[in-house]
MDTraj code that builds the backbone (N, CA, C; nanometers):
import mdtraj as md
import numpy as np

residues = "UNK UNK UNK UNK UNK UNK UNK UNK UNK UNK UNK UNK UNK UNK UNK UNK UNK UNK UNK UNK UNK UNK UNK UNK UNK UNK UNK UNK UNK UNK UNK UNK UNK UNK UNK UNK UNK UNK UNK UNK UNK UNK UNK UNK UNK UNK UNK UNK UNK UNK UNK UNK UNK UNK UNK UNK UNK UNK UNK UNK UNK UNK UNK UNK UNK UNK UNK UNK UNK UNK UNK UNK UNK UNK UNK UNK UNK UNK UNK UNK UNK UNK UNK UNK UNK UNK UNK UNK UNK UNK UNK UNK UNK UNK UNK UNK UNK UNK UNK UNK UNK UNK UNK UNK UNK UNK UNK UNK UNK UNK UNK UNK UNK UNK UNK UNK UNK UNK UNK UNK UNK UNK UNK UNK UNK UNK UNK UNK UNK UNK UNK UNK UNK UNK UNK UNK".split()
xyz = np.array([
    [6.2650, 14.3163, 11.7078],
    [6.2360, 14.2133, 11.7798],
    [6.0946, 14.1650, 11.7366],
    [6.0739, 14.0525, 11.6858],
    [5.9275, 14.0022, 11.6406],
    [5.8485, 13.9843, 11.7749],
    [5.7131, 14.0393, 11.7570],
    [5.6294, 14.0075, 11.8587],
    [5.5552, 13.8808, 11.8316],
    [5.5379, 13.8141, 11.9468],
    [5.4777, 13.6857, 11.9342],
    [5.3444, 13.6699, 12.0338],
    [5.2440, 13.5961, 11.9841],
    [5.1140, 13.5732, 12.0472],
    [5.0701, 13.4521, 11.9976],
    [5.0396, 13.3464, 12.0941],
    [5.0092, 13.2120, 12.0386],
    [4.9049, 13.1619, 12.1255],
    [4.8063, 13.1059, 12.0806],
    [4.7015, 13.0224, 12.1478],
    [4.7429, 12.8651, 12.1493],
    [4.7670, 12.8315, 12.2640],
    [4.8117, 12.6895, 12.2574],
    [4.7197, 12.5909, 12.3343],
    [4.6162, 12.5297, 12.2790],
    [4.5397, 12.4503, 12.3231],
    [4.6175, 12.3131, 12.3808],
    [4.5685, 12.2736, 12.5030],
    [4.6435, 12.1652, 12.5671],
    [4.6473, 12.0352, 12.4798],
    [4.5429, 12.0283, 12.3942],
    [4.5339, 11.9077, 12.3093],
    [4.6387, 11.9104, 12.1905],
    [4.6936, 12.0276, 12.1593],
    [4.7877, 12.0443, 12.0409],
    [4.9135, 12.0637, 12.0853],
    [4.9598, 12.0635, 12.2269],
    [5.0893, 12.0679, 12.2738],
    [5.1577, 11.9564, 12.2306],
    [5.3048, 11.9859, 12.1979],
    [5.3998, 11.8844, 12.1716],
    [5.4212, 11.7913, 12.2969],
    [5.4022, 11.6637, 12.2873],
    [5.4246, 11.5741, 12.3896],
    [5.5698, 11.5053, 12.3889],
    [5.6460, 11.4998, 12.4969],
    [5.7651, 11.4533, 12.5084],
    [5.7677, 11.3509, 12.6208],
    [5.7756, 11.2183, 12.5813],
    [5.7945, 11.1082, 12.6690],
    [5.9270, 11.1080, 12.7438],
    [5.9348, 11.0932, 12.8792],
    [6.0392, 11.1104, 12.9380],
    [6.0696, 10.9857, 13.0092],
    [6.0211, 10.8750, 13.0021],
    [6.0461, 10.7499, 13.0595],
    [5.9662, 10.7487, 13.1883],
    [5.9372, 10.6130, 13.2211],
    [5.8432, 10.5837, 13.3399],
    [5.7014, 10.6480, 13.3528],
    [5.6614, 10.6640, 13.2101],
    [5.5225, 10.7310, 13.1970],
    [5.5171, 10.8632, 13.2262],
    [5.6152, 10.9322, 13.2548],
    [5.6243, 11.0685, 13.2603],
    [5.6141, 11.1456, 13.1157],
    [5.5340, 11.2401, 13.1026],
    [5.5156, 11.3091, 12.9801],
    [5.5111, 11.4462, 12.9968],
    [5.6076, 11.5239, 12.9131],
    [5.6030, 11.6699, 12.9218],
    [5.5268, 11.7213, 12.8064],
    [5.4474, 11.8296, 12.8343],
    [5.3667, 11.9039, 12.7248],
    [5.4216, 12.0271, 12.7232],
    [5.4956, 12.0665, 12.6174],
    [5.5620, 12.1832, 12.5910],
    [5.4751, 12.3119, 12.5789],
    [5.4969, 12.4169, 12.6345],
    [5.4193, 12.5311, 12.6122],
    [5.4963, 12.6529, 12.5501],
    [5.5649, 12.7335, 12.6306],
    [5.6449, 12.8325, 12.5959],
    [5.8042, 12.7909, 12.5666],
    [5.8501, 12.7805, 12.4588],
    [5.9702, 12.7326, 12.4258],
    [6.0291, 12.8128, 12.2948],
    [6.1537, 12.8022, 12.2702],
    [6.2163, 12.8683, 12.1603],
    [6.1325, 12.8475, 12.0346],
    [6.0725, 12.7311, 12.0112],
    [5.9840, 12.6871, 11.8975],
    [5.8916, 12.7947, 11.8677],
    [5.8248, 12.8581, 11.9924],
    [5.7023, 12.9332, 11.9854],
    [5.7584, 13.0938, 11.9751],
    [5.8920, 13.1067, 11.9997],
    [5.9497, 13.2351, 12.0144],
    [5.9859, 13.2843, 12.1571],
    [5.9838, 13.1966, 12.2592],
    [6.0152, 13.2283, 12.3767],
    [6.1620, 13.2703, 12.4023],
    [6.1921, 13.3788, 12.4569],
    [6.3394, 13.4313, 12.4683],
    [6.3725, 13.4340, 12.6064],
    [6.2751, 13.4318, 12.7317],
    [6.3318, 13.4412, 12.8339],
    [6.2900, 13.3223, 12.9413],
    [6.1987, 13.2389, 12.8815],
    [6.1371, 13.1400, 12.9607],
    [6.1352, 13.0014, 12.8850],
    [6.1185, 12.9063, 12.9629],
    [6.0642, 12.7731, 12.9024],
    [5.9683, 12.7059, 12.9956],
    [5.8475, 12.6993, 12.9480],
    [5.7460, 12.6258, 13.0496],
    [5.6634, 12.4964, 12.9679],
    [5.6125, 12.4416, 13.0537],
    [5.5463, 12.3242, 13.0062],
    [5.4742, 12.2442, 13.1354],
    [5.3731, 12.1505, 13.0884],
    [5.2962, 12.0752, 13.1913],
    [5.3678, 11.9379, 13.2039],
    [5.3890, 11.8933, 13.3068],
    [5.4530, 11.7469, 13.3304],
    [5.3368, 11.6524, 13.3849],
    [5.3241, 11.5443, 13.3214],
    [5.2238, 11.4505, 13.3868],
    [5.3076, 11.3327, 13.4515],
    [5.2750, 11.3193, 13.5861],
    [5.3480, 11.1927, 13.6549],
    [5.2550, 11.1055, 13.6953],
    [5.2641, 10.9742, 13.6436],
    [5.1796, 10.8708, 13.6990],
    [5.1866, 10.8389, 13.8518],
    [5.0782, 10.7795, 13.9053],
    [5.0787, 10.7571, 14.0280],
    [5.1922, 10.6641, 14.0755],
    [5.2636, 10.7108, 14.1840],
    [5.3748, 10.6303, 14.2392],
    [5.4991, 10.6574, 14.1751],
    [5.5075, 10.7564, 14.0743],
    [5.6221, 10.7725, 13.9827],
    [5.6989, 10.9030, 14.0426],
    [5.8277, 10.8683, 14.0220],
    [5.9312, 10.9919, 14.0712],
    [6.0020, 11.0484, 13.9422],
    [6.0035, 11.1866, 13.9637],
    [6.1061, 11.2451, 13.8582],
    [6.2332, 11.2675, 13.9450],
    [6.3357, 11.1658, 13.9438],
    [6.4365, 11.1593, 14.0413],
    [6.5144, 11.2854, 14.0488],
    [6.5896, 11.2706, 14.1742],
    [6.6673, 11.3831, 14.2183],
    [6.7585, 11.4549, 14.1035],
    [6.7292, 11.5748, 14.0899],
    [6.8219, 11.6496, 13.9630],
    [6.8248, 11.8093, 14.0113],
    [6.8839, 11.8734, 13.9327],
    [6.9103, 12.0245, 13.9272],
    [6.9056, 12.0836, 13.7997],
    [6.8747, 12.2148, 13.7956],
    [6.8950, 12.2833, 13.6738],
    [7.0026, 12.4037, 13.6798],
    [7.0219, 12.4757, 13.5653],
    [7.1038, 12.5798, 13.5563],
    [7.0194, 12.7157, 13.5506],
    [6.9063, 12.6856, 13.5941],
    [6.8149, 12.8073, 13.5819],
    [6.7107, 12.7893, 13.7058],
    [6.6546, 12.9117, 13.7381],
    [6.5438, 12.9147, 13.8365],
    [6.4286, 12.8252, 13.7832],
    [6.3423, 12.7745, 13.8758],
    [6.2349, 12.7023, 13.8462],
    [6.1181, 12.7150, 13.9430],
    [5.9926, 12.7299, 13.8755],
    [5.8643, 12.7220, 13.9567],
    [5.8054, 12.6029, 13.9233],
    [5.7481, 12.5439, 14.0180],
    [5.6482, 12.4067, 14.0121],
    [5.5101, 12.4484, 14.0646],
    [5.4185, 12.4429, 14.0005],
    [5.2956, 12.4401, 14.0553],
    [5.2008, 12.3122, 14.0305],
    [5.1431, 12.2500, 14.1327],
    [5.0562, 12.1452, 14.0996],
    [4.9285, 12.1896, 14.0559],
    [4.8893, 12.1310, 13.9487],
    [4.7512, 12.1489, 13.8881],
    [4.6406, 12.0631, 13.9200],
    [4.6861, 11.9351, 13.9192],
    [4.6090, 11.8157, 13.9565],
    [4.6957, 11.6982, 14.0447],
    [4.6335, 11.6604, 14.1479],
    [4.6960, 11.5557, 14.2250],
    [4.7775, 11.5907, 14.3459],
    [4.8521, 11.4929, 14.3975],
    [4.9233, 11.5173, 14.5256],
    [5.0691, 11.4758, 14.4955],
    [5.1588, 11.5862, 14.5073],
    [5.3038, 11.5589, 14.4682],
    [5.3943, 11.5939, 14.5930],
    [5.4709, 11.5095, 14.6293],
    [5.5803, 11.5330, 14.7296],
    [5.6914, 11.5789, 14.6609],
    [5.7360, 11.7006, 14.6946],
    [5.8547, 11.7664, 14.6500],
    [5.9605, 11.7811, 14.7312],
    [6.0823, 11.7004, 14.7052],
    [6.1865, 11.7036, 14.7962],
    [6.2740, 11.8088, 14.7562],
    [6.3004, 11.9140, 14.8383],
    [6.3923, 12.0304, 14.8111],
    [6.5131, 12.0352, 14.9075],
    [6.6240, 12.0006, 14.8419],
    [6.7630, 11.9668, 14.9181],
    [6.7280, 11.8731, 15.0295],
    [6.7017, 11.9293, 15.1593],
    [6.7060, 11.8401, 15.2631],
    [6.5734, 11.8255, 15.3290],
    [6.4615, 11.8700, 15.2769],
    [6.3210, 11.8890, 15.3246],
    [6.2254, 11.8295, 15.2234],
    [6.0943, 11.7955, 15.2724],
    [5.9884, 11.7404, 15.1872],
    [5.8713, 11.8293, 15.2119],
    [5.7947, 11.8458, 15.1055],
    [5.6722, 11.9279, 15.1094],
    [5.5714, 11.8454, 15.0305],
    [5.4449, 11.8187, 15.1016],
    [5.3361, 11.7523, 15.0259],
    [5.2591, 11.8789, 14.9540],
    [5.2460, 11.8622, 14.8234],
    [5.1822, 11.9840, 14.7508],
    [5.0549, 11.9402, 14.6828],
    [4.9439, 12.0135, 14.7000],
    [4.8144, 11.9858, 14.6643],
    [4.8021, 12.0954, 14.5310],
    [4.6784, 12.0606, 14.5053],
    [4.6341, 12.1555, 14.3702],
    [4.6677, 12.3043, 14.3963],
    [4.7305, 12.3711, 14.3092],
    [4.7625, 12.4989, 14.3160],
    [4.8886, 12.5397, 14.4131],
    [4.9244, 12.4487, 14.4945],
    [5.0478, 12.4834, 14.5683],
    [5.1722, 12.4783, 14.4787],
    [5.2696, 12.5823, 14.5101],
    [5.3688, 12.6086, 14.4370],
    [5.5085, 12.5883, 14.5085],
    [5.6192, 12.5855, 14.4326],
    [5.7554, 12.5828, 14.4770],
    [5.8370, 12.6681, 14.3929],
    [5.9283, 12.7391, 14.4565],
    [6.0278, 12.8330, 14.3813],
    [6.1557, 12.7537, 14.4013],
    [6.2444, 12.7294, 14.3124],
    [6.3667, 12.6567, 14.3331],
    [6.4787, 12.7292, 14.2490],
    [6.5865, 12.7745, 14.3125],
    [6.6901, 12.8438, 14.2573],
    [6.7849, 12.7459, 14.1773],
    [6.8487, 12.8028, 14.0904],
    [6.9378, 12.7281, 14.0025],
    [7.0375, 12.6571, 14.0946],
    [7.0604, 12.5233, 14.0562],
    [7.1518, 12.4292, 14.1431],
    [7.1044, 12.3688, 14.2565],
    [6.9752, 12.3843, 14.2986],
    [6.9106, 12.3193, 14.4098],
    [6.8615, 12.1954, 14.3683],
    [6.8997, 12.0803, 14.4268],
    [6.8570, 11.9419, 14.3919],
    [6.7274, 11.9321, 14.4416],
    [6.6332, 11.8736, 14.3550],
    [6.4990, 11.8390, 14.4001],
    [6.4622, 11.7091, 14.3309],
    [6.3428, 11.6701, 14.3807],
    [6.2767, 11.5492, 14.3314],
    [6.1198, 11.5561, 14.3494],
    [6.0505, 11.5204, 14.2433],
    [5.8947, 11.5240, 14.2569],
    [5.8526, 11.3740, 14.2496],
    [5.7519, 11.3482, 14.3356],
    [5.7043, 11.2147, 14.3493],
    [5.5617, 11.2124, 14.3570],
    [5.4756, 11.1623, 14.2719],
    [5.3351, 11.1565, 14.2744],
    [5.3072, 11.0564, 14.3808],
    [5.2430, 11.0989, 14.5039],
    [5.2037, 11.0237, 14.6062],
    [5.0612, 11.0157, 14.5994],
    [4.9860, 11.0512, 14.5057],
    [4.8471, 11.0255, 14.4997],
    [4.8116, 10.9030, 14.4238],
    [4.6833, 10.8741, 14.3902],
    [4.6396, 10.7401, 14.3361],
    [4.6065, 10.7706, 14.1802],
    [4.6115, 10.8911, 14.1314],
    [4.5783, 10.9228, 13.9957],
    [4.6897, 10.9980, 13.9412],
    [4.6996, 11.0145, 13.8057],
    [4.8094, 11.1072, 13.7525],
    [4.8015, 11.2318, 13.8087],
    [4.9170, 11.2980, 13.8318],
    [4.9358, 11.4301, 13.8758],
    [4.9852, 11.5168, 13.7647],
    [4.9484, 11.6392, 13.7600],
    [4.9961, 11.7331, 13.6607],
    [5.0623, 11.8689, 13.7207],
    [5.1725, 11.8985, 13.6764],
    [5.2521, 12.0036, 13.7450],
    [5.2805, 12.1067, 13.6267],
    [5.2633, 12.2414, 13.6396],
    [5.3020, 12.3369, 13.5784],
    [5.4546, 12.3802, 13.5945],
    [5.5391, 12.3670, 13.5046],
    [5.6805, 12.3946, 13.5233],
    [5.7251, 12.5217, 13.4571],
    [5.7931, 12.6159, 13.5213],
    [5.8227, 12.7369, 13.4514],
    [5.9779, 12.7460, 13.4899],
    [6.0622, 12.7658, 13.3933],
    [6.2026, 12.7742, 13.4005],
    [6.2394, 12.9288, 13.3629],
    [6.3452, 12.9811, 13.4321],
    [6.3875, 13.1398, 13.3890],
    [6.4707, 13.1360, 13.2841],
    [6.4733, 13.0469, 13.2047],
    [6.5631, 13.0629, 13.0782],
    [6.5060, 12.9744, 12.9840],
    [6.5295, 13.0049, 12.8413],
    [6.5011, 12.9089, 12.7336],
    [6.5780, 12.8103, 12.7176],
    [6.7079, 12.8305, 12.7726],
    [6.8106, 12.7297, 12.7528],
    [6.8494, 12.6565, 12.8872],
    [6.7597, 12.5505, 12.9192],
    [6.7640, 12.4965, 13.0471],
    [6.8405, 12.3525, 13.0325],
    [6.9125, 12.3187, 13.1370],
    [6.9745, 12.1821, 13.1329],
    [6.9273, 12.1297, 13.2703],
    [6.9475, 11.9802, 13.2726],
    [6.9221, 11.9146, 13.3925],
    [7.0390, 11.8285, 13.4234],
    [7.0811, 11.8383, 13.5577],
    [7.1823, 11.7461, 13.5980],
    [7.1310, 11.6422, 13.6883],
    [7.1364, 11.5119, 13.6536],
    [7.0856, 11.4102, 13.7225],
    [7.1750, 11.3736, 13.8555],
    [7.1213, 11.3880, 13.9721],
    [7.1959, 11.3776, 14.0960],
    [7.2770, 11.2369, 14.0997],
    [7.2080, 11.1178, 14.0474],
    [7.2673, 10.9847, 14.0622],
    [7.3716, 10.9662, 13.9804],
    [7.3813, 11.0432, 13.8705],
    [7.5128, 11.0155, 13.7722],
    [7.5962, 11.1261, 13.7499],
    [7.5371, 11.2422, 13.7726],
    [7.6375, 11.3757, 13.7602],
    [7.6112, 11.4115, 13.6083],
    [7.5294, 11.3447, 13.5338],
    [7.5186, 11.3784, 13.3818],
    [7.4473, 11.4968, 13.3582],
    [7.4875, 11.5955, 13.2820],
    [7.4103, 11.7042, 13.2427],
    [7.3519, 11.6975, 13.1286],
    [7.2206, 11.7201, 13.0823],
    [7.1579, 11.7029, 12.9465],
    [7.0750, 11.8191, 12.9329],
    [7.0352, 11.8676, 12.8014],
    [6.9544, 11.9733, 12.7781],
    [6.8160, 11.9368, 12.8014],
    [6.7295, 12.0184, 12.8545],
    [6.5835, 11.9811, 12.8679],
    [6.5284, 11.9361, 12.7313],
    [6.4484, 11.8396, 12.7416],
    [6.3827, 11.7799, 12.6119],
    [6.4899, 11.7122, 12.5243],
    [6.6200, 11.7060, 12.5516],
    [6.7053, 11.6427, 12.4700],
    [6.6806, 11.4740, 12.4666],
    [6.7347, 11.3982, 12.3831],
    [6.7275, 11.2472, 12.3760],
    [6.7892, 11.2008, 12.5114],
    [6.8887, 11.2611, 12.5748],
    [6.9174, 11.2059, 12.7169],
    [6.8436, 11.2519, 12.8353],
    [6.7522, 11.3465, 12.8059],
    [6.6671, 11.3802, 12.9259],
    [6.5502, 11.2912, 12.9527],
    [6.5876, 11.1781, 13.0018],
    [6.5063, 11.0735, 13.0181],
    [6.5112, 11.0240, 13.1718],
    [6.4099, 10.9940, 13.2297],
    [6.3957, 10.9256, 13.3615],
    [6.3707, 10.7838, 13.3612],
    [6.4677, 10.7074, 13.4251],
    [6.4622, 10.5590, 13.3952],
    [6.4192, 10.5153, 13.5519],
    [6.3597, 10.3813, 13.5347],
    [6.2972, 10.3229, 13.6604],
    [6.4060, 10.2555, 13.7331],
])
top = md.Topology()
chain = top.add_chain()
for i, resn in enumerate(residues, 1):
    res = top.add_residue(resn, chain, resSeq=i)
    for name in ("N", "CA", "C"):
        top.add_atom(name, md.element.get_by_symbol(name[0]), res)
traj = md.Trajectory(xyz[None], top)
């Protein structure tokens, strides 16, 4: 097994536009040698939602900046800086920036092969794929 160690300055991270102004900044992915996780930072503009969806992997979300309402199944939590959630695979959730500035969240998945199933359509797509877009 090859050993991997990378310094990944935020300014150099690959940016993936997701629609509605949402941008993902990729950190630990297969591209850098990740074998057990997929991580990144997501920017959500004020008032914007990452609509209800689920994943085939566990997920941790930590708010780095801003105020984010996270809807978990049938409850809602208002998350401030450094508040975190843990979400099991298959649990539907939604993130909404309820603040007045951009919000940034760190997202950690428990697998490098993550997919997203959109609750509104039932469509399943690979994370970061062309179909992995949030529409207004």
